VOTORSE-279121 format. One record per residue: residue in one letter; x, y, z of N, C-alpha, C, O in turn. Coordinates in steps of 0.02 Angstrom, whole numbers, padded with zeros to 5 digits, always signed. Atoms other than C-alpha are relative to their C-alpha. Layout:
AXYZXYZXYZXYZ...
***
This chain:
M+00079+00012+00009-04393-02644+01729-00028-00012+00066+00000-00053+00103A+00032+00003-00058-04506-02628+01870-00040-00070+00000-00060-00092-00053P+00026+00064-00005-04585-02799+01939-00084+00029-00017-00108+00084-00004K+00070-00004+00015-04768-02822+01876-00047-00002+00056-00103+00022+00051F+00043-00003-00051-04833-02853+02042+00042-00003+00064+00101-00021+00062K-00042-00012-00063-04782-02826+02231-00025-00055+00046-00085-00063+00055V+00013+00051-00048-04774-02970+02354-00009+00034+00068+00042+00060+00091P+00003-00035-00061-04843-02897+02518+00047-00027+00059+00057-00088+00063K-00036+00019-00056-04735-02906+02670-00042-00036+00054-00093-00007+00074L+00043+00032-00048-04803-03030+02797+00010+00034+00075+00067+00043+00097E-00001-00028-00059-04839-02953+02962-00043-00028+00042-00081-00067+00013A+00042+00022-00044-04934-02999+03116-00072+00014-00012-00115-00030-00001N+00067-00012+00015-05091-02905+03063-00018-00031-00070-00073-00018-00095S+00016+00032+00064-05082-03006+02898-00046-00057+00014-00086-00078-00027F+00020+00065-00025-05141-03154+02996-00076+00014+00042-00088-00022+00090K+00060-00023-00033-05315-03075+03055-00054+00007-00049-00043+00030-00105G+00056-00016+00038-05486-03070+02989-00023-00055-00051+00000-00112-00047W+00029+00034+00049-05578-03145+02847+00047-00020-00062+00039-00071-00096T-00057+00000+00051-05427-03121+02723+00038-00070+00024+00045-00116-00016F-00041+00060-00026-05329-03254+02828-00036-00062-00013-00011-00110-00043V+00045+00058+00004-05476-03371+02837-00008-00027-00072-00010-00087-00085L+00012+00025+00073-05501-03375+02648+00070-00032-00032+00071-00085-00063V-00060+00031+00022-05309-03394+02610+00004-00072+00033+00014-00123+00000A-00015+00064-00029-05300-03531+02738-00041-00051-00026-00017-00108-00027G+00051+00040+00018-05453-03614+02672+00023-00029-00075+00016-00089-00088V-00026+00015+00064-05380-03616+02492+00052-00040-00003+00055-00088-00042V-00053+00039-00007-05222-03677+02543-00013-00077+00026+00017-00126+00002L+00022+00062-00029-05300-03820+02643-00034-00045-00058-00020-00104-00065A+00033+00033+00059-05411-03864+02487+00051-00030-00051+00041-00086-00075V-00047+00016+00044-05261-03876+02377+00038-00063+00027+00049-00112-00009V-00034+00048-00027-05168-03982+02496-00042-00073+00004-00016-00128-00006A+00048+00062+00001-05323-04105+02515-00005-00024-00064-00006-00086-00070L+00010+00028+00065-05341-04119+02333+00064-00037-00028+00057-00085-00066F-00062+00035+00018-05155-04169+02305+00008-00061+00053+00048-00104+00036A-00010+00058-00046-05165-04296+02458-00060-00050-00012-00061-00105+00015Q+00057+00040+00012-05325-04367+02396+00018-00076-00015-00006-00123+00017G-00020+00071+00020-05248-04521+02316+00042-00038+00051+00031-00097+00061S-00038+00029-00044-05117-04554+02446-00037-00011+00070-00020-00058+00106L+00038+00011-00066-05234-04539+02598-00053-00056-00011-00073-00086+00039S+00054+00047+00012-05360-04656+02524+00026-00074+00008-00011-00123+00017G-00026+00073-00005-05247-04805+02533+00006-00031-00064+00035-00085-00067V-00009+00033+00061-05256-04841+02352+00071+00010-00035+00093+00067-00045T-00071-00009+00023-05081-04877+02276+00002-00019-00075+00050-00002-00109N-00002+00022+00074-05123-04950+02103+00054-00045-00006+00088-00047-00056S-00065+00051+00004-04995-05087+02149-00018-00060-00049+00028-00093-00073T+00026+00049+00052-05093-05208+02035-00019+00017-00066-00025-00024-00112G+00019-00026+00064-05140-05103+01899-00089+00000-00007-00123+00015-00057C+00073+00012-00001-05322-05135+01952-00033+00045+00059-00033+00024+00117V+00040-00033-00054-05420-05003+02050-00068+00001-00018-00088+00018-00073M+00070+00001+00004-05596-05023+02082-00037+00055+00039-00007+00077+00088A+00032-00034-00030-05730-04906+02135-00076-00026+00021-00113-00050-00023V+00059+00019-00028-05884-04945+02248-00061+00034-00037-00062+00096-00042Q+00048-00023+00043-06044-04926+02142-00069+00000+00043-00078-00046+00083G+00064-00009-00025-06221-04872+02201+00011+00047+00061+00062+00079+00071T+00003-00048-00057-06273-04778+02363+00008-00033+00063+00009+00003+00113A+00001+00039-00059-06262-04911+02490+00073-00022+00017+00114-00027-00029P-00065+00019-00013-06106-04965+02585+00019-00068-00031-00028-00100-00055L-00019+00065+00029-06010-05123+02523+00031-00040+00055+00077-00013+00086D-00029+00037-00047-05966-05254+02641+00068-00047-00026+00069-00073-00082V-00062+00044+00019-05794-05350+02634-00002-00049+00047-00022-00039+00105Y+00002+00057-00027-05773-05520+02682+00064-00036-00002+00100-00022-00050R-00056+00034+00004-05626-05643+02727+00006-00054-00052+00060-00082-00062N-00002+00053+00047-05676-05766+02594-00048+00016-00053-00085+00064-00043P+00050-00026+00047-05780-05757+02436-00072-00036+00010-00099-00074-00030G+00074+00018-00012-05953-05789+02524-00010+00047+00058+00033+00087+00077T+00022-00037-00050-06049-05711+02660-00007-00044+00068-00029-00012+00116E+00012+00034-00051-06052-05852+02790+00040+00015+00057+00025-00008+00111L-00042-00020-00058-05918-05780+02898-00022+00074+00027-00004+00091+00083G+00017-00071-00025-05993-05595+02912+00056+00041-00028+00112+00018-00043P-00044-00052+00024-05914-05440+02853+00055+00018+00054+00044+00014+00115V-00059-00022-00043-05741-05379+02924+00010+00076-00016+00044+00109+00024E-00015-00064+00019-05740-05209+02837-00062+00024-00042-00101-00015-00069T+00060-00032+00044-05867-05085+02749+00035+00056-00034+00069+00100-00006L-00023-00054+00042-05821-04982+02609-00054+00053-00021-00111+00033-00033R+00044-00057+00016-05905-04808+02566-00027-00006-00074+00006-00041-00112P+00023-00005+00063-06005-04783+02408+00051+00054-00040+00062+00110-00016G-00046-00037+00034-05881-04713+02280+00077-00003+00026+00122+00031+00001Q-00065+00009-00029-05732-04764+02383+00041-00053-00051+00016-00103-00076K-00049+00039+00056-05580-04833+02269+00038-00047+00048+00052-00030+00106V-00037+00053-00030-05488-04993+02321+00044-00032-00050+00031-00028-00109D-00047+00043+00041-05348-05097+02250-00035-00070-00001-00063-00095+00048A+00027+00068+00006-05406-05264+02183+00061-00045-00040+00106-00022-00075Q-00042+00041+00047-05315-05413+02112-00025-00019-00061-00083-00039-00065R+00032+00011+00063-05328-05438+01928-00026-00065-00015+00008-00115-00007G+00029+00066+00028-05443-05570+01863-00022-00047+00058-00046-00102+00045A+00008+00048-00064-05465-05643+02048-00075+00002+00011-00093+00047+00049I+00066-00001-00015-05652-05677+02049-00020-00070+00012+00001-00115-00024Q+00019+00068-00015-05738-05830+02137-00068+00014+00030-00078+00058+00072N+00068-00012-00037-05925-05850+02175-00030+00064-00003-00069+00083+00041G+00031-00066+00002-05969-05682+02115+00037+00057+00046+00017+00115+00052F-00035-00058-00046-05842-05592+02238+00065+00009-00039+00086-00035-00077R-00061-00024+00026-05688-05505+02183+00050+00009+00060+00033+00036+00112Q-00052-00001-00055-05522-05521+02288+00033+00074-00003+00059+00097-00054L-00035-00067-00014-05458-05350+02355+00072-00005+00015+00088-00062+00033V-00057+00002-00025-05281-05314+02394-00003+00005+00075-00043+00043+00102G-00002+00006-00074-05241-05353+02578-00008-00066+00020-00014-00108-00024D+00006+00061-00039-05257-05497+02698-00071-00029-00012-00117-00008+00023Q+00058+00028+00006-05398-05604+02629-00063+00047+00008-00102+00046+00055R+00060-00045+00001-05525-05466+02573-00031-00026-00069+00000-00038-00120W+00046+00011+00060-05671-05507+02454-00053+00037+00011-00076+00044+00068A+00057-00034+00003-05811-05404+02405-00039-00014-00064-00008-00029-00115I+00053+00014+00060-05974-05429+02281+00034+00046-00053+00046+00106-00047N-00024-00023+00060-05900-05407+02107-00047+00055-00033-00027+00110-00052E+00046-00045+00036-06054-05327+02035-00015+00074+00028-00045+00116-00006R-00001-00063-00032-06046-05181+02155+00065+00036-00015+00072+00093+00007L-00073-00034+00010-05866-05135+02099+00012+00011-00078+00001-00034-00119A-00021-00018+00071-05812-05051+01937+00065+00019-00011+00088+00056+00033A-00062-00026+00014-05646-05021+01864+00005+00068-00014-00036+00095-00051T-00001-00074+00014-05590-04845+01862+00044+00020-00059+00083-00023-00079S-00033-00023+00066-05514-04755+01713+00062-00023+00004+00087-00020+00060G-00067+00018+00006-05344-04822+01661+00014-00071+00031+00070-00096+00024S-00018+00062-00035-05360-04985+01760-00014-00055-00046-00058-00048-00088T+00002+00059+00029-05337-05158+01690-00017-00055+00043+00027-00088+00071C+00023+00052-00047-05437-05276+01786-00023-00057-00033-00044-00105-00001
***
């Protein structure tokens, strides 16, 4: 039985022109999709993953208040690991060394138990 399709032999001229650009683009897009979770820093170590809501960046503080000023900024839509049930003064504790963000700007992602 003959094969249903033939895999072309890769030669030097296979890597020229728009065909190569298209194939390389598709490969890079697939790699980016698979790496999206691991590159974002979200590990789901606590079972609570939150996403930043709204269109403005969200500041992260060292304590559950704004008196010390922000130490980090999260992008709209960015996902972060959070401590389950750790809310004080309207701030939710995020995973990491003393990281707090305004709880009303965070929403649990699908499948999270926060």
